[in-house]
N, C-alpha and C positions, 0 to 999 in steps of 0.2 A: 438439499436435505432439510427437513424440519426437525426441531429438537424434540425428542421424547422426554427430555429432562430439562428443566429451566436452567439456563446458563447465561451469565451476564458478565459484561465488562464492569469492574468495580473500581479500577484505578488505571491511570494512564500518565505517562511522562515522556518527554522527548527533549533532545538537544535543541537549543535555540535555533530558529531558522536562520539560514545564511552563514552558518558556521563553517570555517575551514580550520581543521584541528592541527594542521602542521605536524609537529613531532609527537603528538599524543599517541599512545598505544591503544590497542583495542580495549584493554582493561580500563584505561583512563577515560575512554569515551563512554563505556558502558556503565561504569560504577555509579556516576551521579544519577542516571535515570533509574537504575535499579534501587538505589537508596530512596529516591523520591517516591517511586511507586509502592514500595514496601512500607515506607513511613506513612503514606496516606491511609493505610489500612491497619497499621500496627503489627503486621506480620513480620516474622523473621524467616530466613531461608529454610530453617529446619521444620517450619510449620507449613511449608508449601508442598502440596502433594505431587506436583509434576513441573518440570522445567523444560522449555523447548526454545531453541534459538534459530535464527536465520541469518545467513551471511554468504559470502562467496570467496572461495580460496583464490580465484583468479584475480580478484581485486587486491587481496592481501599479498599475492605473489608467493604463497607457500602452502603446502598441503596441511590439512587438519588445523587450519589457523583458529578455528572456533574453540579448540581446547585451551588456548591462551586466554580467551575471554571468560572462560569458566572461573578464572581466578577472581573475577568481579562478583560472581555469584557465591563462590565458596562451596567446595565439594566435600566438606567435612563438617558435621556428620554426613554420611553418604546420601546422595540425592538421586531421584529418578529423573534422568535427563535424556533429551534427544536433540537432534539438529537437522535442519533442512538446508540444502545447498541452493537456496533461492530466497525470495523476499520473505520477510517475517510474517506476512499475511498468511502464508502457507504453514508456517510454524504455529500460528494461532489456530488454523484449521485442525492440525494434528492434535493440539492441546484440547480443542473443543470436542473432538472425537473421544479422546482419553476420558474427559469428564462425562461424556454421554454413557460410557461403559460402566460408570460408577467406581472406577479404579482410583479416583481421586476426587476431592471436592474443591480444590483450588489448583490453579496453574499459573506459573509465571512465564510470560512469553517476551522475548526481547530480540532485537536485531540491530545491526550496525553496518555502516559502509564508509569507506574512505576513498572516494574517487580522486581526490587531489593527489594521491600517491602515484598515479600513473596516467596513461592516456586512455580514459574511459571509453570513448567511441571505438578505439581499436580493440580493447579488451573484450567488449561486447560482441565482436565478430565470432568469438568462440561459441556463441549460442546458435550459430547458423548451421545449416545443412553442411556436413563436412565434405561432401563430394562435389557439389556444384557451386555453392555460394561462399563458404568460408575461404577457399583458396583464392578468391578474388579480393578478399579483405574489404568488403563494403562496410564502412563505418555506420554507426547507429543513426547519426544525423542525416547522412545521405539516404538511408533507407526510409527515414521519416519524411524526408523531402520528396521521395518518390510517392509515398502515400498522400502527402499534401497535394502534389501535382495531380494525382488521380482524382482527388476530391474536387479540386478546382475545375478540372476538365469535364467532370461529370455534372457540374453545376450544383453540387451539394453545398458548397460554401464559396466565399470570395475573399480576397485579400483584406477587405475592410472588416469582415467578421473575425478573421484571424487576428488582426491587429487589436480589435476591441477585446478579444479574449485574453490576449497577452497583457493588455493594459489593466484589466481587472485583477489579474494575478499579482502584479507588482508594478511599482512606479517605473515608467519607461523614461529613459533619457535619450540623447542623440544616438548613443551607441546601440539602442534597441532597434533602430531602423537599418543598421548596417547588415548587409547580406551575410548569411551563414552558408547554407547551401540552398540556392533558390529552388522553390519560392519561399523557403523559410528564411527569416531574418533572425538576428540574435535575440530579439525579444520573444520570438516564437519557440525558443529552445530553453531548456532548464539551465540554471547556473550550476557551476561546480560546487557541491555542498557535501560536507562530511557530517556524520552524526549518528545518533542512536535513538532508539525508542523502546519502551517497555509497556506491557499491558498485563494487568492481573485479572484472570478469570475466576469466577466462583459459581458454584451451583446452589440453586434452591435457597434454603434458609440461611446457608452460610453467606451467600451474596447479600442478603438483607441485613445480616449482622455487621458485615464489613462496610456497607455503603448505604447511605440514606435513600438514594434514588438510583438503583442499578440500571444499566442499559442492557436489556435482555436481547440476546441474539435469537431472533425468531426463526431465522433460516440462513443457511450459508451453502454455497455451491461453487464449484469451479469447473470450467470447460476450456478446451483448447482448439485452436484452428490448425489446419494442416501445416506441417513443417515447411513445405516448399512454398515460398511466396508466390511463385508463378501460377499456382492452382487456386489462389485465394482472390476474393473480391476485396481489394484494399479500401473500398469506399464504405464497407459495412463491417460490423463486428457481431455476427450471429452467435458466437460462443458467449459473448458477454450478455446478450439478450436472453439466451437459454439459461445461463447461470442465474440471472435475475428472476426469471420465471420460476425456476426450481427452488430458489430461495424464498419465494412468496412475495416478491416485490409488487406484483400486480393483483394480489388477493382482493377481490371486490368487497369482501366482508371486513377488511382491515381499514384503519384510518389512512388517509392519503399521505404519501411521502411529502415531507416538508424540506428536508435537507439531503443533498447527495455530495459525498466526497469522492471525486473521481481521480484515479491514478493516471493522469494524462501528462506525460513529460513534455509534449509538444502541443501548441495551441490547436493545430489541426486535429489532434487526437481527442481533445476535449470536445470540439465541435462534433466529431464523429460519434463519440460516446453519448452525448446529449440526445442525439437522434436515435441511435441504436437502442438505448435504454428507455426511450419514450418519456423523457423528462420534460414536462411542460413548464410553462411560465411560472406556475405556482411553486416550483421546486427551487430552493436556493442552492446553487451549485458552487462548490469549493469556497465556502466562506473563509476558510483558513488560508486561501491562496493556492492550495494544491501543489502539485509537483512543479509547476512553472515558477513558483515562488521559492521552493527549496526541494532538492531532489537527492537526499542521502541514499543512494542506490542500495538496495536490499532492506532498507528500513522504510522506504516511501509508502509502500502498500500498507504496512502495519500502522503507519501514521494516519492513513486515511480512515482506518477502522477506529483508531483512538480518537481522532478528531470528531468523527460522526458520533461516537459514544459520548464524548464530552457535551455535545449539543443536547443529547437526550438527558444525560445526567444532571445538567444544570438548567433544564427546563426550556431550552431554546427550541426544542422540537419534540413532538410526540413520537414521531417515526422517522427514521433516517436510513439511507442506503450508503454503503461503503463499497468501493470498487478497488481492486488491485490488479496489476498486470505484470507480466514478465515476458521476455522474448521480444523479437523485432515486430514492429507494427501491430502491437496489441495481440500478440500470438496467443498468450494464455491469460485467462480472465477469471477472477474470483469476485463474487458478490455476496455481501452480508447485509441482512436487514435487521435493524435494531429498533427496539421500542422501549418506552418507559411505562411504568405502571400508571393506570388512570389516576388523574388528580382527585 
């Protein structure tokens, strides 16, 4: 979808990469990033037109866990609020649509995850087909390893490229070479990371008042692969490519993409996405380190949008792409294209 109304990211904050929050509650994780993102614009909660959050009850281990995090926002005076049970990138999509309708001029989007509280690979089996796959309890790392093996067998990549991708994301030590689930090694997999992120969206002149250089969302779209892994080609991500096309990533009349923030928790998935999204050598991929450097599940995709927006807002890029995923082996894919005003 392309925007019929100009909407931009005007502020962004995240928990420091590599954080494990231990005994911190959802509110204690969320509150600092909410204060930072509101403080950057001078807004208070009662002046925000819409609030939307993303998280996962399965990670928290209790139903309606997002209601506790609302204490970090403050629900009095009453606010217009919504929640998505997935990555915060999809909460941003809902907020973007809300602003498109004209029902609000500003929106606060936030997300959080605390994988350290449980066994994340096992928790993520609940995303699988409940009849054939979920009863087998295949964990997320094993499924990613199956995808990596398919890529290697098809000649799409090799172990040297996987290792180079992992090294670019974070400094590797001897432990990075230790096997996880072959062909993936520990360096090919994301670290356990807790954290939160927040983004403030604003429309039109409001965005220009709140931010010197807004990162305009020129297009955003999300698509999904078939639920059954057995009917998919695990060496490609056509839904990601289609989402990018629909978001305007390949518009010949637009400036070339300079930066891409890809939500690829495994090195093999970053390699796959580079090819699926047709990202050439001139595109700087994951300058932030990406999900391989820090993966606070349910906030990682929102962080990709925030990091891409920061590159635009601070003049590091004229045009950037942000990608978010959810589900096993890049099942669901969201792509946003962001641009700055001409200098």
